[in-house]
N, CA, C and O atoms as a GROMACS GRO file, in nm:
protein
  356
    1MET      N    1   1.088  -1.824  -1.807
    1MET     CA    2   0.950  -1.781  -1.782
    1MET      C    3   0.940  -1.628  -1.789
    1MET      O    4   1.031  -1.556  -1.749
    2LYS      N    5   0.829  -1.585  -1.838
    2LYS     CA    6   0.804  -1.442  -1.853
    2LYS      C    7   0.791  -1.374  -1.717
    2LYS      O    8   0.721  -1.423  -1.628
    3GLY      N    9   0.859  -1.263  -1.702
    3GLY     CA   10   0.842  -1.181  -1.583
    3GLY      C   11   0.920  -1.222  -1.460
    3GLY      O   12   0.900  -1.165  -1.353
    4LEU      N   13   1.009  -1.320  -1.471
    4LEU     CA   14   1.080  -1.368  -1.351
    4LEU      C   15   1.168  -1.260  -1.289
    4LEU      O   16   1.175  -1.250  -1.167
    5GLU      N   17   1.234  -1.180  -1.370
    5GLU     CA   18   1.321  -1.076  -1.315
    5GLU      C   19   1.240  -0.972  -1.238
    5GLU      O   20   1.281  -0.925  -1.132
    6GLU      N   21   1.124  -0.936  -1.292
    6GLU     CA   22   1.037  -0.840  -1.223
    6GLU      C   23   0.988  -0.898  -1.091
    6GLU      O   24   0.981  -0.828  -0.990
    7ARG      N   25   0.955  -1.026  -1.093
    7ARG     CA   26   0.908  -1.092  -0.971
    7ARG      C   27   1.018  -1.094  -0.865
    7ARG      O   28   0.993  -1.068  -0.748
    8LYS      N   29   1.140  -1.123  -0.907
    8LYS     CA   30   1.253  -1.126  -0.813
    8LYS      C   31   1.272  -0.989  -0.749
    8LYS      O   32   1.292  -0.978  -0.628
    9LYS      N   33   1.265  -0.885  -0.830
    9LYS     CA   34   1.281  -0.750  -0.777
    9LYS      C   35   1.170  -0.716  -0.678
    9LYS      O   36   1.194  -0.652  -0.576
   10LEU      N   37   1.049  -0.761  -0.709
   10LEU     CA   38   0.938  -0.734  -0.617
   10LEU      C   39   0.956  -0.809  -0.486
   10LEU      O   40   0.928  -0.754  -0.380
   11ILE      N   41   1.003  -0.932  -0.492
   11ILE     CA   42   1.029  -1.007  -0.368
   11ILE      C   43   1.127  -0.930  -0.281
   11ILE      O   44   1.103  -0.914  -0.161
   12LEU      N   45   1.236  -0.881  -0.339
   12LEU     CA   46   1.335  -0.805  -0.262
   12LEU      C   47   1.274  -0.678  -0.204
   12LEU      O   48   1.300  -0.642  -0.089
   13ALA      N   49   1.193  -0.609  -0.284
   13ALA     CA   50   1.130  -0.485  -0.236
   13ALA      C   51   1.030  -0.513  -0.124
   13ALA      O   52   1.027  -0.442  -0.024
   14MET      N   53   0.947  -0.616  -0.143
   14MET     CA   54   0.849  -0.650  -0.038
   14MET      C   55   0.920  -0.691   0.090
   14MET      O   56   0.878  -0.653   0.199
   15GLU      N   57   1.028  -0.768   0.077
   15GLU     CA   58   1.105  -0.810   0.195
   15GLU      C   59   1.158  -0.688   0.269
   15GLU      O   60   1.150  -0.682   0.392
   16TYR      N   61   1.211  -0.592   0.196
   16TYR     CA   62   1.265  -0.473   0.260
   16TYR      C   63   1.156  -0.394   0.333
   16TYR      O   64   1.174  -0.354   0.448
   17VAL      N   65   1.045  -0.371   0.265
   17VAL     CA   66   0.936  -0.295   0.326
   17VAL      C   67   0.877  -0.371   0.445
   17VAL      O   68   0.850  -0.310   0.549
   18ALA      N   69   0.858  -0.500   0.431
   18ALA     CA   70   0.801  -0.579   0.541
   18ALA      C   71   0.889  -0.571   0.666
   18ALA      O   72   0.837  -0.574   0.778
   19ARG      N   73   1.018  -0.560   0.648
   19ARG     CA   74   1.109  -0.550   0.763
   19ARG      C   75   1.096  -0.418   0.837
   19ARG      O   76   1.154  -0.401   0.944
   20GLN      N   77   1.021  -0.324   0.781
   20GLN     CA   78   1.000  -0.194   0.846
   20GLN      C   79   0.873  -0.193   0.931
   20GLN      O   80   0.842  -0.091   0.993
   21VAL      N   81   0.798  -0.302   0.933
   21VAL     CA   82   0.674  -0.309   1.011
   21VAL      C   83   0.708  -0.287   1.158
   21VAL      O   84   0.800  -0.350   1.212
   22ASN      N   85   0.635  -0.198   1.222
   22ASN     CA   86   0.664  -0.155   1.358
   22ASN      C   87   0.604  -0.245   1.466
   22ASN      O   88   0.630  -0.223   1.584
   23ASP      N   89   0.527  -0.344   1.429
   23ASP     CA   90   0.464  -0.435   1.525
   23ASP      C   91   0.512  -0.578   1.493
   23ASP      O   92   0.477  -0.634   1.390
   24GLU      N   93   0.590  -0.632   1.583
   24GLU     CA   94   0.649  -0.764   1.560
   24GLU      C   95   0.545  -0.873   1.539
   24GLU      O   96   0.567  -0.965   1.460
   25SER      N   97   0.433  -0.864   1.609
   25SER     CA   98   0.330  -0.967   1.592
   25SER      C   99   0.269  -0.962   1.452
   25SER      O  100   0.229  -1.066   1.399
   26VAL      N  101   0.262  -0.845   1.391
   26VAL     CA  102   0.216  -0.831   1.253
   26VAL      C  103   0.322  -0.884   1.157
   26VAL      O  104   0.290  -0.952   1.060
   27PHE      N  105   0.447  -0.853   1.184
   27PHE     CA  106   0.559  -0.895   1.099
   27PHE      C  107   0.574  -1.047   1.094
   27PHE      O  108   0.620  -1.101   0.993
   28GLU      N  109   0.536  -1.116   1.200
   28GLU     CA  110   0.551  -1.261   1.204
   28GLU      C  111   0.482  -1.332   1.088
   28GLU      O  112   0.531  -1.434   1.040
   29GLU      N  113   0.369  -1.279   1.042
   29GLU     CA  114   0.299  -1.339   0.928
   29GLU      C  115   0.390  -1.341   0.805
   29GLU      O  116   0.390  -1.438   0.728
   30TRP      N  117   0.468  -1.235   0.788
   30TRP     CA  118   0.560  -1.230   0.675
   30TRP      C  119   0.669  -1.337   0.687
   30TRP      O  120   0.706  -1.400   0.588
   31LEU      N  121   0.718  -1.357   0.807
   31LEU     CA  122   0.823  -1.458   0.827
   31LEU      C  123   0.771  -1.599   0.800
   31LEU      O  124   0.845  -1.684   0.750
   32VAL      N  125   0.645  -1.623   0.831
   32VAL     CA  126   0.587  -1.756   0.814
   32VAL      C  127   0.540  -1.780   0.671
   32VAL      O  128   0.566  -1.886   0.614
   33LEU      N  129   0.472  -1.682   0.611
   33LEU     CA  130   0.410  -1.702   0.480
   33LEU      C  131   0.476  -1.624   0.366
   33LEU      O  132   0.444  -1.646   0.250
   34GLY      N  133   0.566  -1.533   0.399
   34GLY     CA  134   0.633  -1.452   0.298
   34GLY      C  135   0.773  -1.504   0.273
   34GLY      O  136   0.791  -1.616   0.226
   35VAL      N  137   0.872  -1.423   0.305
   35VAL     CA  138   1.012  -1.460   0.287
   35VAL      C  139   1.069  -1.501   0.423
   35VAL      O  140   1.061  -1.427   0.520
   36ALA      N  141   1.125  -1.620   0.427
   36ALA     CA  142   1.180  -1.673   0.552
   36ALA      C  143   1.300  -1.590   0.597
   36ALA      O  144   1.377  -1.540   0.516
   37ASP      N  145   1.314  -1.578   0.727
   37ASP     CA  146   1.425  -1.505   0.787
   37ASP      C  147   1.557  -1.561   0.737
   37ASP      O  148   1.581  -1.682   0.745
   38GLY      N  149   1.642  -1.474   0.685
   38GLY     CA  150   1.775  -1.514   0.639
   38GLY      C  151   1.784  -1.549   0.492
   38GLY      O  152   1.895  -1.563   0.440
   39ASP      N  153   1.672  -1.564   0.423
   39ASP     CA  154   1.677  -1.597   0.280
   39ASP      C  155   1.728  -1.480   0.196
   39ASP      O  156   1.792  -1.501   0.093
   40VAL      N  157   1.700  -1.359   0.240
   40VAL     CA  158   1.745  -1.238   0.172
   40VAL      C  159   1.818  -1.152   0.275
   40VAL      O  160   1.766  -1.127   0.383
   41GLU      N  161   1.938  -1.108   0.240
   41GLU     CA  162   2.014  -1.023   0.331
   41GLU      C  163   1.942  -0.890   0.348
   41GLU      O  164   1.897  -0.830   0.250
   42TYR      N  165   1.930  -0.843   0.472
   42TYR     CA  166   1.856  -0.720   0.500
   42TYR      C  167   1.909  -0.604   0.416
   42TYR      O  168   2.029  -0.577   0.413
   43GLY      N  169   1.818  -0.538   0.348
   43GLY     CA  170   1.851  -0.419   0.272
   43GLY      C  171   1.908  -0.447   0.134
   43GLY      O  172   1.935  -0.353   0.059
   44ASP      N  173   1.926  -0.572   0.098
   44ASP     CA  174   1.982  -0.606  -0.033
   44ASP      C  175   1.874  -0.600  -0.140
   44ASP      O  176   1.787  -0.687  -0.145
   45LEU      N  177   1.879  -0.499  -0.223
   45LEU     CA  178   1.781  -0.484  -0.330
   45LEU      C  179   1.844  -0.515  -0.466
   45LEU      O  180   1.782  -0.494  -0.570
   46GLU      N  181   1.967  -0.566  -0.464
   46GLU     CA  182   2.041  -0.592  -0.587
   46GLU      C  183   2.055  -0.740  -0.620
   46GLU      O  184   2.052  -0.778  -0.737
   47LYS      N  185   2.071  -0.823  -0.519
   47LYS     CA  186   2.101  -0.965  -0.541
   47LYS      C  187   1.973  -1.043  -0.569
   47LYS      O  188   1.920  -1.111  -0.482
   48VAL      N  189   1.924  -1.031  -0.694
   48VAL     CA  190   1.796  -1.092  -0.730
   48VAL      C  191   1.798  -1.244  -0.722
   48VAL      O  192   1.693  -1.306  -0.707
   49GLU      N  193   1.916  -1.304  -0.732
   49GLU     CA  194   1.921  -1.451  -0.722
   49GLU      C  195   1.875  -1.501  -0.585
   49GLU      O  196   1.836  -1.617  -0.572
   50ALA      N  197   1.879  -1.416  -0.483
   50ALA     CA  198   1.833  -1.454  -0.350
   50ALA      C  199   1.683  -1.480  -0.348
   50ALA      O  200   1.632  -1.548  -0.259
   51ALA      N  201   1.612  -1.428  -0.447
   51ALA     CA  202   1.466  -1.441  -0.453
   51ALA      C  203   1.421  -1.554  -0.545
   51ALA      O  204   1.300  -1.574  -0.563
   52GLU      N  205   1.512  -1.627  -0.604
   52GLU     CA  206   1.478  -1.727  -0.705
   52GLU      C  207   1.376  -1.829  -0.659
   52GLU      O  208   1.286  -1.865  -0.736
   53GLY      N  209   1.386  -1.877  -0.538
   53GLY     CA  210   1.295  -1.980  -0.491
   53GLY      C  211   1.152  -1.934  -0.467
   53GLY      O  212   1.066  -2.015  -0.435
   54TYR      N  213   1.128  -1.806  -0.483
   54TYR     CA  214   0.996  -1.750  -0.453
   54TYR      C  215   0.916  -1.710  -0.576
   54TYR      O  216   0.802  -1.666  -0.562
   55VAL      N  217   0.972  -1.723  -0.696
   55VAL     CA  218   0.909  -1.659  -0.811
   55VAL      C  219   0.863  -1.752  -0.924
   55VAL      O  220   0.783  -1.710  -1.007
   56GLU      N  221   0.910  -1.872  -0.929
   56GLU     CA  222   0.882  -1.958  -1.045
   56GLU      C  223   0.738  -2.007  -1.051
   56GLU      O  224   0.679  -2.014  -1.159
   57ASP      N  225   0.682  -2.042  -0.938
   57ASP     CA  226   0.545  -2.091  -0.934
   57ASP      C  227   0.450  -1.972  -0.920
   57ASP      O  228   0.454  -1.900  -0.820
   58GLU      N  229   0.365  -1.951  -1.020
   58GLU     CA  230   0.276  -1.835  -1.020
   58GLU      C  231   0.182  -1.832  -0.901
   58GLU      O  232   0.158  -1.726  -0.843
   59GLU      N  233   0.129  -1.947  -0.864
   59GLU     CA  234   0.036  -1.952  -0.750
   59GLU      C  235   0.107  -1.913  -0.620
   59GLU      O  236   0.053  -1.836  -0.541
   60SER      N  237   0.225  -1.966  -0.599
   60SER     CA  238   0.300  -1.934  -0.478
   60SER      C  239   0.339  -1.786  -0.475
   60SER      O  240   0.332  -1.721  -0.370
   61PHE      N  241   0.379  -1.734  -0.590
   61PHE     CA  242   0.415  -1.593  -0.597
   61PHE      C  243   0.294  -1.504  -0.567
   61PHE      O  244   0.306  -1.405  -0.496
   62ALA      N  245   0.178  -1.541  -0.622
   62ALA     CA  246   0.055  -1.466  -0.594
   62ALA      C  247   0.022  -1.470  -0.445
   62ALA      O  248  -0.023  -1.370  -0.389
   63GLU      N  249   0.043  -1.584  -0.380
   63GLU     CA  250   0.016  -1.596  -0.237
   63GLU      C  251   0.111  -1.508  -0.155
   63GLU      O  252   0.071  -1.449  -0.055
   64ILE      N  253   0.237  -1.499  -0.198
   64ILE     CA  254   0.332  -1.413  -0.127
   64ILE      C  255   0.289  -1.266  -0.142
   64ILE      O  256   0.296  -1.190  -0.046
   65MET      N  257   0.246  -1.228  -0.261
   65MET     CA  258   0.197  -1.090  -0.278
   65MET      C  259   0.077  -1.063  -0.190
   65MET      O  260   0.066  -0.956  -0.130
   66GLN      N  261  -0.015  -1.161  -0.180
   66GLN     CA  262  -0.132  -1.145  -0.093
   66GLN      C  263  -0.090  -1.133   0.053
   66GLN      O  264  -0.146  -1.052   0.128
   67THR      N  265   0.006  -1.213   0.093
   67THR     CA  266   0.057  -1.205   0.231
   67THR      C  267   0.114  -1.067   0.258
   67THR      O  268   0.088  -1.009   0.364
   68PHE      N  269   0.189  -1.014   0.164
   68PHE     CA  270   0.246  -0.880   0.180
   68PHE      C  271   0.135  -0.777   0.199
   68PHE      O  272   0.143  -0.692   0.288
   69LEU      N  273   0.032  -0.785   0.115
   69LEU     CA  274  -0.079  -0.691   0.128
   69LEU      C  275  -0.149  -0.704   0.263
   69LEU      O  276  -0.186  -0.604   0.324
   70ASN      N  277  -0.166  -0.827   0.311
   70ASN     CA  278  -0.226  -0.849   0.443
   70ASN      C  279  -0.140  -0.788   0.553
   70ASN      O  280  -0.190  -0.723   0.644
   71VAL      N  281  -0.009  -0.809   0.544
   71VAL     CA  282   0.082  -0.755   0.644
   71VAL      C  283   0.076  -0.602   0.644
   71VAL      O  284   0.072  -0.540   0.750
   72MET      N  285   0.074  -0.543   0.527
   72MET     CA  286   0.069  -0.396   0.520
   72MET      C  287  -0.064  -0.343   0.574
   72MET      O  288  -0.066  -0.242   0.644
   73ALA      N  289  -0.174  -0.410   0.543
   73ALA     CA  290  -0.304  -0.368   0.595
   73ALA      C  291  -0.306  -0.376   0.748
   73ALA      O  292  -0.356  -0.287   0.815
   74ASN      N  293  -0.250  -0.484   0.802
   74ASN     CA  294  -0.245  -0.499   0.947
   74ASN      C  295  -0.146  -0.401   1.009
   74ASN      O  296  -0.170  -0.352   1.119
   75ALA      N  297  -0.036  -0.374   0.941
   75ALA     CA  298   0.060  -0.277   0.993
   75ALA      C  299  -0.002  -0.138   1.002
   75ALA      O  300   0.025  -0.064   1.096
   76LYS      N  301  -0.084  -0.104   0.905
   76LYS     CA  302  -0.150   0.028   0.907
   76LYS      C  303  -0.236   0.043   1.031
   76LYS      O  304  -0.246   0.153   1.086
   77LYS      N  305  -0.298  -0.065   1.075
   77LYS     CA  306  -0.386  -0.063   1.192
   77LYS      C  307  -0.308  -0.073   1.323
   77LYS      O  308  -0.360  -0.040   1.429
   78SER      N  309  -0.181  -0.119   1.316
   78SER     CA  310  -0.110  -0.154   1.439
   78SER      C  311   0.035  -0.109   1.434
   78SER      O  312   0.125  -0.192   1.421
   79GLY      N  313   0.059   0.018   1.446
   79GLY     CA  314   0.197   0.065   1.460
   79GLY      C  315   0.262   0.114   1.333
   79GLY      O  316   0.366   0.180   1.341
   80GLY      N  317   0.206   0.087   1.217
   80GLY     CA  318   0.261   0.138   1.092
   80GLY      C  319   0.398   0.084   1.060
   80GLY      O  320   0.430  -0.031   1.089
   81LEU      N  321   0.479   0.170   0.998
   81LEU     CA  322   0.615   0.134   0.961
   81LEU      C  323   0.713   0.220   1.040
   81LEU      O  324   0.681   0.332   1.081
   82TYR      N  325   0.832   0.165   1.060
   82TYR     CA  326   0.939   0.238   1.128
   82TYR      C  327   1.064   0.225   1.042
   82TYR      O  328   1.110   0.114   1.015
   83CYS      N  329   1.118   0.339   0.999
   83CYS     CA  330   1.237   0.335   0.914
   83CYS      C  331   1.322   0.461   0.939
   83CYS      O  332   1.269   0.572   0.940
   84GLY      N  333   1.450   0.442   0.957
   84GLY     CA  334   1.540   0.554   0.973
   84GLY      C  335   1.507   0.646   1.088
   84GLY      O  336   1.531   0.767   1.082
   85GLY      N  337   1.451   0.588   1.194
   85GLY     CA  338   1.417   0.666   1.312
   85GLY      C  339   1.284   0.738   1.304
   85GLY      O  340   1.252   0.820   1.391
   86VAL      N  341   1.205   0.709   1.201
   86VAL     CA  342   1.076   0.775   1.182
   86VAL      C  343   0.966   0.670   1.179
   86VAL      O  344   0.980   0.566   1.115
   87VAL      N  345   0.855   0.700   1.250
   87VAL     CA  346   0.738   0.613   1.249
   87VAL      C  347   0.633   0.676   1.160
   87VAL      O  348   0.609   0.796   1.165
   88SER      N  349   0.569   0.592   1.076
   88SER     CA  350   0.462   0.643   0.990
   88SER      C  351   0.347   0.694   1.074
   88SER      O  352   0.331   0.654   1.190
   89LYS      N  353   0.267   0.780   1.017
   89LYS     CA  354   0.152   0.836   1.088
   89LYS      C  355   0.026   0.769   1.041
   89LYS      O  356  -0.083   0.802   1.089
   0.00000   0.00000   0.00000
């Protein structure tokens, strides 16, 4: 299928960024509707095969992207992101 490698990379990137959400109640949406806890090793941006189950169905992939956008919008309103000892402003 066209674009599967790009989709896999995006899943890994979204998973990494979502894990930086500073409000656990906001992050929970990602665990339920995005990437399940443990499916991708934290910080792994190389092992694209870990994202295989999330990319083949276009509708499901689109829903995961929408979930990510919702999580980021809610994170902006509630605590932002926390990474490397720094909180977003």
